[in-house]
N, C-alpha and C positions, 0 to 999 in steps of 0.2 A: 244095874238096871235103873233107869230113871223112874221116879214115882209118877203117878197120874197127875199130881199137882205140878211137878216139874214139867211134864209134857204139856200141860195146859198153859203154863207160863211161856214155854218155848213157842207154842202155837200162837199165843197172843202176840208175842214179840214179832213173829214172822208176819202175821197179818198186819200189825201196825206199821212195820217197815215197808211192806208191800203197798199199803195204802199211801204212805208218805211218798214213795217213789212215784206211784201212779199220779198223785196230786201234783207233783213237781214236773211232770212230763210234758208240759205245754211246749210245742215247737213254734215259738214266736216267729222265727225266721221264715217259717213255711206258711204263715198265715197271709192270705190274700183277702182283700175286701171286695165283696160282690155288691153291686148296686141294683136295686129293683125299683122301678117307677110305679107308684101307687095311684097318683093323681097328677094333674098337670104340673104341680110344683111341690109334691110330697114324695119323698124317696125313703127306702129302707136299705140300710147297710148291714151286711152279715159277713162272718168270717168263714174261712175254708172248712171243709169237712175233714174229719179223721186226723186232726193235728192237735186237738185239745181233748185229753182223756175225760175231762169232766163234761164236755159237750161235743161228742163225736159227730153230732148232726150239724154242727156249725160252731166254729171257735168263738168263745166269748158271747156277750149279749148283743142282741139286735139294737141298732141305732136308727133313730128317725131324723130326717132332715127336711125341714120346710124352708124353701128358698124363694127369693123374690126381691123386689126393689127395697123393701123395708129391712133387709138383712136376713140372716139365717137364724132359725130356731132349731136347736138340736134336742133330741131325747137320748140320754145316756152317752157314755164316752168310751166304752170298751176297756181293754187292758192298757196300762201305761206303756208297756214295751212296744206296742204297735201304734202309738200316737201319731207318728209321722205317716204311716200308711192310711190311717183313718182321715187325717187332715188332707192328704192328697186326694182321697176319694171324695171328700166334701168339696174341695176346690174344683174337681172335675165337674161337679154339679153346678156350682156357682162360686165365683171368686170374691163375692161380697163379704162384708164383715159378719163374723159370727157373734150375734148379739146376746142370745140367751141359750142356756142349757139347763134342762131339768132332769133329775134322776128318778127313775121308777122305784128303786130300792137300793139298799146299802151295799150289796155284794160287789166285789172288786171287778168282776167282768162287766159291770155296768157303770162303776164310778172311778176306777183306778186311773183312768185317763183324764179326769176332770181338770187337773192342773194345766195340761197341754192347752186347753181351750180358754181357761180362765186367764192365762198369760197372754192370750191374743185379744183379750177384752171382753170375753163372754161373761155375763152375769149368771151365776149358778143359783138355781132354785131347787128346793127339796123340802120334804117334811122336816119339822123340828127334830123328830125322833131320829131321822137319818143323820142329820148333822151331828147330833149328840153322839151317836154311835161311831161315826167317823172320827170325831174329836177324841174319843176314848181309846182309839187304837194306838199301839206303841209307835213311836216315831221311826223305829227301825223294824223292818219286816224281812229278815233273811229267808231265802237267799236273794230276794229282790232288792231293788234300790230303796233308799230312805223315802218315807212318805212325805210328800210336799204339802205344807200347810195351805197352799193355793188350791188344793183339791176340795176344800171345805165350802159348802154352799154359803152364800152371803145373804140370801133372802129365804126365809123359812115360813111355813104355814102349818096349821094343825087341821083337825077335823072341822068340817063345816062346808059352806058353799064352795064351789069350784073357783079356782083362781083363773081369770080369763085374760088371754092375750088376743089382740086384734091386729093382725099384720098380714101382709101379702095376700089380701083378699080372703083370709081364713080366720075363723074364730077357733082358738086353741083353748081347751079347758083342762086344767089340772084338777083331777077329781081325787080327793083323798079317800083312801080305803082303810077301814078299821083293821087292826092287826091281822094280817092274812099270811102271805108268804114271809114277810118280816113285820116289824112293828112300825115301819115308816113307808108303806106302799102308796104309790100314786098311779092312777090310770091317766093317760093323756088322750083326750078326744079331739079329733080334727073334724069339726062339725060339717063343713061344706064338703070335705072329701068323704064323709061318712065312714070314718076309720077310727078305731080305738086301739092304742097300744096298751096292753093289759099287764105288762111286766111278767113276773114269773109265778103268780098264783094259779095260773093255768099253764100246763105244759103237755104236749103230746109226744114227747120223747122221754121215756122213763115215767115212774110213778110220781105223784105230787111230792114236792119237797117243801115242807113247812119248817122254816128255820126258827125253832122256838128259842134258840140261844140269842137270836137277834129280835125277839119280841113277836114272832109269828104265832098263829094259833089255828087250830083245826076249825073252831067255830067261826073265826074271822074269815078263813079261806072260803068256807061254805057261804057266808054272807056276801063275800066279794063276787062269787060266781052268780048268786041271785041278783045282785046289783047290776052286774054286767048284762045279764039277760033282760033286765028291766029297761036299761037305758039304750040298749042296742036295737036298731030296727031290723026288719027282715033281710035287708041287703047290706047291713053294716059289716065291714071287714074288721074282724078282731085279730090283732097282731100280737102274739105272745113274744116274750123275750127270747125264746128258743123254739125251734120247730116250725111247723107250717101254719099258714093263716087259716082261720076258721070263721064260722058264723055262729049266731047265738044257739042254733039248734044242736051244734056240736058239743055245747057245754052240758047238755042234759045227760048223755050217757057217762060223761066224766064225773058229774056230780053224783049220779046214781051209784057209780062204782065206789066213790068215797063213802057214801051213806051205807052201802052194803057191807063194806069192809069194817066200817065203824060198828055196825050192828053185830057182826060176827065177833069182833074183838070184845065188845061189851058183854056178849053172852059168855065168852070164855073167862073174862074177868069175874063175872058173877059165879062161875064154877070154881073159882079159886086158882085159875091157871097163872103161872108166872109168865114174864115176858119171853123168856126162852122157850117155854112151852107153846106160847102163841106163835112165835116165829117158826118153830118147828112144824106147826100145823099147816103152814103154807096157805094162809087164808086168801091170798091173791091168786091162787091157782086158776080159778075160772076166768081170770082176766089176763094172765101172763102172755098168752098167744096174741092178744089184741093190743098190747102195750109195747110199742117198739122201745127197745132199750131197758125194759123193765127188769131184766135179770142181769144187766151189766153192773160192774162194780160201782159202788157209791158209798164212800166212807169205808167202814170196816166190813161191809157186806155188799148186798146188791141194792139196787134202787127199791125193789120190793121190800127188802128187810128194813131199810131206812124208813120207808113210809109206814109200815106196820108198827115198828118200834115207836115212831112218833105218835101214832094213833093210840097205842097202849099207854104211853106216858101221859098224853093229854087226858085220856079218860080216867086213869088212875088219879090224876090230879084234880079231877072234877071239872075239867074244861070241855 
């Protein structure tokens, strides 16, 4: 008979293998690009539903396209494997030159396709922290293709005033965000269209994902939400990297949920509870029915588990 320790090890291996298979299950050949017009010359591109296990609500990250006589300005670049599909979708909007591309954050569903557009002449912009993170990645990333150096941003910026572009009758602001979803986040504001692409520090599919391994922080995510509510007007369209569009009032219950979970976890830490005990307590239960995808797989557990585990680790670390 196997010991409890052996059974635990077997269970761990099974979960790890399942997570690995789940993570590698993107069906790139089935991804189609959908286009949605936001303003006269501003468009959003998104991938098909239910073909990307990490993002069943829509494959990969959302892309922004500002088109016009001054050339094309893009936000994010999706997966490398569907670069031809993304390019075709952009060309259907406007056949003009793709001049600029900015990344909202480091994750591959937003940056892996950078090289496709850099090789067409696009100048890549991003936070310095994002470029440093990409540059540290191994050159080979099995089972995918080798990483192309052309994917690296060539113009970088830090915290401070927004970087502004004036083109196609629009003012585009790159607004740096202190460590939130990752350590190199940027919001992109289209002033005349009254729209802001917020990246992934807000999401309405699954619980918040704060990637501390890439510099994200709970405190920074809460600050980013407050900043978004401050700069957004009553009619501003807020566009997350995944999920549905929102307005500033939709951020309030999202923020309040984070604060409530943080408070509950803090209380349990004060009682001497371990992370496993906190996870077992299901502190997100009051919200699970209201968060689409909250109980779906994410990493080694559910989206809720990943979120609560992150909150626990951040609070234990004094963040």
